[in-house]
C-alpha positions in Angstrom: -10.5 0.7 -0.6 -8.2 1.8 2.2 -4.5 2.6 1.7 -2.4 3.0 4.8 0.6 5.1 3.7 3.9 5.4 5.5 6.8 7.6 4.5 9.9 5.5 4.7 13.7 5.6 4.2 13.9 1.8 3.6 11.4 -1.0 3.1 11.3 -4.6 2.0 9.0 -7.7 2.1 10.1 -11.2 2.6 8.2 -14.5 2.1 9.7 -17.7 3.4 13.1 -16.0 3.9 13.2 -14.6 0.3 12.9 -11.0 -0.5 10.0 -10.5 -2.9 9.8 -6.7 -2.9 12.2 -4.0 -1.9 12.6 -0.3 -2.4 15.7 1.7 -1.8 14.5 5.3 -1.4 16.9 8.2 -2.0 16.1 9.7 0.5 12.4 8.9 0.9 9.8 6.5 -0.5 6.4 5.2 0.5 4.9 2.0 1.7 1.2 1.5 0.7 -0.7 -1.2 2.7 -3.8 -1.8 0.5 -7.1 -3.2 1.8 -10.0 -3.9 -0.5 -13.7 -4.2 0.4 -16.6 -5.7 -1.5 -17.8 -2.7 -3.5 -14.4 -1.5 -4.7 -13.8 -1.1 -8.4 -10.9 -0.6 -10.8 -11.9 3.1 -10.9 -11.5 3.2 -7.1 -8.0 1.6 -7.3 -6.9 4.0 -10.1 -8.2 7.1 -8.3 -6.4 6.1 -5.0 -3.2 5.4 -6.9 -3.3 8.8 -8.5 -4.0 10.4 -5.1 -1.0 8.6 -3.5 1.3 9.5 -6.4 0.5 13.2 -6.0 0.1 13.3 -2.2 2.5 15.9 -0.8 4.0 14.1 2.2 7.6 13.9 1.3 10.4 16.4 2.3 9.6 19.9 1.3 5.9 19.2 0.9 6.7 17.3 -2.3 5.0 14.2 -3.7 6.3 10.9 -5.0 5.6 12.3 -8.4 7.9 15.2 -7.9 10.8 13.1 -6.6 10.3 9.8 -8.5 10.1 8.3 -5.0 9.6 4.4 -5.1 6.5 2.8 -3.6 6.2 -0.6 -2.0 2.6 -1.9 -2.3 1.5 -4.7 0.1 -2.0 -6.2 0.3 -3.5 -5.9 3.8 -7.0 -7.3 4.3 -6.7 -6.5 8.0 -7.4 -2.8 7.3 -11.0 -3.9 7.1 -11.1 -5.5 10.6 -14.3 -4.9 12.6 -13.3 -4.8 16.2 -16.7 -3.4 17.5 -17.7 -6.6 19.3 -15.7 -8.8 21.5 -12.0 -9.5 21.2 -11.9 -11.4 18.0 -11.9 -9.2 14.9 -14.3 -9.9 12.1 -13.0 -9.8 8.5 -16.4 -9.8 6.8 -15.8 -6.3 5.4 -12.7 -7.4 3.6 -13.2 -8.6 0.0 -12.3 -12.2 -0.8 -9.0 -12.9 -2.5 -10.6 -13.4 -5.9 -11.9 -9.8 -5.7 -9.1 -8.2 -3.8 -6.1 -9.5 -5.6 -6.9 -8.0 -9.1 -7.7 -4.7 -7.5 -4.4 -4.6 -5.5 -2.6 -5.3 -8.8 -4.7 -2.6 -10.6 -3.6 -0.2 -7.9 0.1 -1.1 -8.4 -0.2 -1.1 -12.2 -1.9 2.4 -12.1 1.1 3.7 -10.1 3.5 2.2 -12.7 1.5 3.9 -15.5 1.8 7.2 -13.7 5.6 6.7 -13.7 6.3 5.2 -10.3 8.9 2.6 -9.5 6.8 0.0 -7.7 7.7 -3.1 -5.8 5.1 -5.5 -4.3 4.6 -8.1 -1.7 3.0 -11.5 -2.5 -0.8 -11.6 -2.3 -2.1 -14.1 0.2 1.3 -15.0 1.6 2.5 -14.6 5.1 4.8 -11.7 4.6 7.4 -10.0 6.8 7.4 -6.3 6.1 10.4 -4.4 7.3 10.5 -0.6 7.1 12.0 2.5 8.6 9.2 5.0 9.1 10.5 8.4 8.4 9.0 11.2 10.5 7.0 9.2 11.5 4.4 9.9 8.8 1.5 7.6 8.5 -1.8 8.5 6.7 -5.0 6.6 5.8 -6.5 7.2 2.4 -10.0 5.9 1.6 -11.9 5.7 -1.6 
């Protein structure tokens, strides 16, 4: 599992012109773009959720857990693109939707169980993600 994390001051996801997920950080929150590969498990998803919740990347070296910072979780299979050959990426390392969707939901639910306010995108939909990257701060977590 890969989670590309961005520290944000605003973020939302729209599908077909409708907002499906939005966070209003005060002052900071996180956007977590989540990619799943074939051998990921619920344990992987829960461990990465815990790591994200406690990751000290907000102001004053504090974590989302310290500040109750909201998190927007968006599925992102393209994090597993293979661009080694040619100019057309291969998506073979990305888990199929039937495997990935429950694990992205497990990740989001694990964050909620830790105490996070979580908004999500819509799995499998064409989403428009708007965010204001604060810093900018962008990190890749892998599990």
